[in-house]
LUMLUM-875168 format. One line per field, with one value per residue (C-alpha): x, y, z; residue in three letters; residue number from 1. Coordinates in pm, 1 decimal, m for minus. Layout:
BEGIN
east	c(X	...) $
north	c(Y	...) $
up	c(Z	...) $
r	c(ALA	...) $
k	c(NUM	...) $
//
This chain:
BEGIN
east	c(m1329.1	m1041.9	m1050.1	m864.8	m704.2	m590.5	m337.3	m265.6	m25.7	m188.0	m131.3	141.0	97.3	222.5	458.8	592.8	685.6	860.3	1026.8	875.8	772.9	414.0	239.2	21.2	m339.4	m394.7	m138.9	m259.0	m119.6	m329.9	m310.5	m155.0	m313.2	m69.6	m168.7	m535.1	m439.1	m249.7	m556.1	m782.4	m550.1	m587.4	m964.9	m983.6	m771.2	m991.5	m1324.0	m1475.1	m1384.4	m1676.9	m1525.9	m1695.2	m1486.2	m1238.2	m971.5	m779.8	m531.6	m611.6	m424.7	m638.3	m436.6	m543.1	m913.8	m872.5	m708.9	m964.1	m1257.2	m1126.1	m1045.2	m1387.3	m1572.6	m1946.7	m1943.9	m2123.1	m1896.9	m1819.1	m1446.1	m1298.7	m1015.7	m745.6	m445.1	m240.7	m198.7	m100.6	237.5	514.8	555.4	898.0	972.4	1046.7	698.2	722.4	1101.2	1295.8	1249.8	1615.6	1717.6	1497.1	1647.9	2000.1	1926.9	1810.1	2103.1	2293.3	2002.7	1704.6	1494.6	1530.1	1614.1	1360.3	1397.8	1223.9	963.3	898.6	836.0	1092.1	1044.5	1017.0	725.3	559.3	601.1	440.6	125.8	97.1	133.4	m137.0	m367.5	m276.6	m351.8	m692.4	m763.2	m743.0	m1042.6	m1275.4	m1545.2	m1527.4	m1459.8	m1267.2	m1109.3	m932.6	m665.4	m541.1	m223.5	140.2	467.7	644.3	336.5	330.5	697.4	595.7	290.5	502.9	772.7	517.5	335.9	662.0	843.0	1132.0	1403.6	1387.3	1667.2	1497.7	1161.2	1313.2	1477.8	1147.9	1041.0	673.8	557.9	263.1	m58.1	121.0	m121.9	m26.9	m278.8	m288.4	m527.7	m583.4) $
north	c(2003.6	1764.8	1423.7	1130.9	882.9	540.6	395.1	25.7	m213.6	m544.8	m847.6	m1102.6	m1292.8	m1620.0	m1409.5	m1219.7	m1553.5	m1658.4	m1311.5	m1263.6	m947.2	m914.5	m646.9	m871.6	m892.5	m1223.7	m1409.2	m1606.8	m1381.5	m1394.4	m1343.6	m1624.5	m1742.7	m1511.5	m1223.3	m1279.5	m1275.2	m945.4	m791.0	m913.8	m747.9	m416.6	m468.6	m500.5	m187.9	13.6	m142.9	191.0	369.3	430.5	459.7	665.7	531.8	255.8	271.3	m37.6	m116.4	m355.4	m635.9	m886.6	m871.2	m511.5	m599.7	m905.0	m688.5	m405.6	m650.8	m785.1	m438.9	m283.8	m590.5	m559.3	m197.6	m212.3	m5.4	m24.2	m36.3	210.9	54.7	306.5	183.8	483.2	304.4	m28.4	m186.0	m74.0	m247.9	m386.6	m584.5	m869.8	m1019.8	m1363.7	m1322.8	m1270.5	m927.6	m939.2	m954.5	m652.5	m448.3	m543.5	m434.0	m93.7	m18.7	217.5	455.6	379.4	669.7	631.3	267.7	92.6	m277.4	m503.4	m238.7	m173.7	153.9	370.4	478.8	837.8	734.7	543.2	843.1	1071.9	857.6	806.2	1181.5	1243.3	1013.9	1194.9	1535.0	1412.4	1261.5	1609.4	1727.0	1451.6	1530.4	1237.1	1209.0	881.7	691.9	356.0	313.8	m44.9	m53.5	m170.5	m120.5	86.3	305.4	366.6	466.0	735.1	835.5	860.7	1057.7	1291.8	1382.6	1411.2	1599.0	1353.6	1356.0	1057.0	860.2	883.5	799.7	489.9	377.4	393.9	48.3	m48.1	m381.4	m591.1	m447.7	m138.4	153.7	515.1	780.3	1133.9	1424.0	1608.0) $
up	c(940.7	908.4	750.9	909.0	670.6	784.2	542.5	590.2	426.7	336.3	557.8	492.4	163.8	19.3	m199.5	105.2	262.5	m60.2	m99.3	m447.2	m630.1	m751.8	m950.4	m1171.2	m1041.0	m1224.5	m1009.0	m706.8	m435.8	m119.7	253.6	455.9	782.2	959.1	723.8	813.5	1182.3	1130.4	961.7	1243.5	1497.7	1312.8	1286.8	1667.0	1712.7	1472.7	1580.5	1685.6	1361.5	1125.4	777.7	505.5	217.9	138.2	m131.9	m245.3	m520.2	m804.2	m624.1	m431.3	m108.6	m41.8	m79.2	146.2	414.3	387.5	408.5	738.8	879.3	808.4	937.8	890.4	769.9	437.9	213.6	m155.5	m227.8	m474.5	m675.4	m762.8	m960.8	m842.4	m507.9	m665.5	m608.9	m840.9	m1176.1	m1090.9	m1405.2	m1161.6	m1116.7	m949.4	m915.7	m590.5	m433.5	m326.2	m696.3	m767.9	m483.1	m588.7	m947.6	m819.8	m589.0	m819.4	m876.5	m653.0	m780.4	m1157.1	m1236.4	m1460.7	m1536.0	m1791.1	m1887.6	m1519.7	m1344.6	m1165.0	m804.1	m933.3	m1159.4	m876.8	m646.7	m904.8	m931.2	m553.0	m488.5	m749.9	m545.8	m222.1	m373.4	m496.1	m153.9	1.4	m200.7	m76.0	178.4	417.7	790.4	790.4	503.0	490.1	221.7	188.2	m15.5	m33.5	152.6	m109.7	m160.3	215.1	213.7	m36.3	172.2	488.1	306.4	148.1	469.9	666.8	386.8	378.6	114.6	m123.8	45.5	388.4	233.3	71.6	396.8	588.7	700.9	663.1	804.6	690.6	837.1	969.0	992.8	924.8	1035.0	898.1	943.1	617.1) $
r	c(UNK	UNK	UNK	UNK	UNK	UNK	UNK	UNK	UNK	UNK	UNK	UNK	UNK	UNK	UNK	UNK	UNK	UNK	UNK	UNK	UNK	UNK	UNK	UNK	UNK	UNK	UNK	UNK	UNK	UNK	UNK	UNK	UNK	UNK	UNK	UNK	UNK	UNK	UNK	UNK	UNK	UNK	UNK	UNK	UNK	UNK	UNK	UNK	UNK	UNK	UNK	UNK	UNK	UNK	UNK	UNK	UNK	UNK	UNK	UNK	UNK	UNK	UNK	UNK	UNK	UNK	UNK	UNK	UNK	UNK	UNK	UNK	UNK	UNK	UNK	UNK	UNK	UNK	UNK	UNK	UNK	UNK	UNK	UNK	UNK	UNK	UNK	UNK	UNK	UNK	UNK	UNK	UNK	UNK	UNK	UNK	UNK	UNK	UNK	UNK	UNK	UNK	UNK	UNK	UNK	UNK	UNK	UNK	UNK	UNK	UNK	UNK	UNK	UNK	UNK	UNK	UNK	UNK	UNK	UNK	UNK	UNK	UNK	UNK	UNK	UNK	UNK	UNK	UNK	UNK	UNK	UNK	UNK	UNK	UNK	UNK	UNK	UNK	UNK	UNK	UNK	UNK	UNK	UNK	UNK	UNK	UNK	UNK	UNK	UNK	UNK	UNK	UNK	UNK	UNK	UNK	UNK	UNK	UNK	UNK	UNK	UNK	UNK	UNK	UNK	UNK	UNK	UNK	UNK	UNK	UNK	UNK	UNK	UNK	UNK	UNK	UNK	UNK) $
k	c(1	2	3	4	5	6	7	8	9	10	11	12	13	14	15	16	17	18	19	20	21	22	23	24	25	26	27	28	29	30	31	32	33	34	35	36	37	38	39	40	41	42	43	44	45	46	47	48	49	50	51	52	53	54	55	56	57	58	59	60	61	62	63	64	65	66	67	68	69	70	71	72	73	74	75	76	77	78	79	80	81	82	83	84	85	86	87	88	89	90	91	92	93	94	95	96	97	98	99	100	101	102	103	104	105	106	107	108	109	110	111	112	113	114	115	116	117	118	119	120	121	122	123	124	125	126	127	128	129	130	131	132	133	134	135	136	137	138	139	140	141	142	143	144	145	146	147	148	149	150	151	152	153	154	155	156	157	158	159	160	161	162	163	164	165	166	167	168	169	170	171	172	173	174	175	176	177	178) $
//
């Protein structure tokens, strides 16, 4: 029996609009009106899907998105920090500055006690390997853009540079049969 996993990037947030990094769960980062609309669009598309489990990161925007997507399905969310956004070392600073600082070595650069892409990839892959052992029919995983680049690269066996260049939009859904 195969298990279907729906991975979704959270809806647009106030920090996305401002082009700011965020990995601190205590900051007020939340879905915008447009982000709520994006999540509602996905909810309509997945209306017939009966989820058995929902995984979210420790950042509020993933819970907000998942809540909208599952609608009135009464499911407890499992918080897993392995699918949280990368600790960039640039919290509340421009994302463009972060990307510029990483240009020379995208995989291994660590800034201001942050986490490298290689470290982030290791923890996300650990989550994906554990996911395989679960006995569910359908799972929703609400997470972040960079995490989904890793997910997409992992399941499609992409080299790191292609994985990194993958574009993931807010509320984009990736489906995989495990």
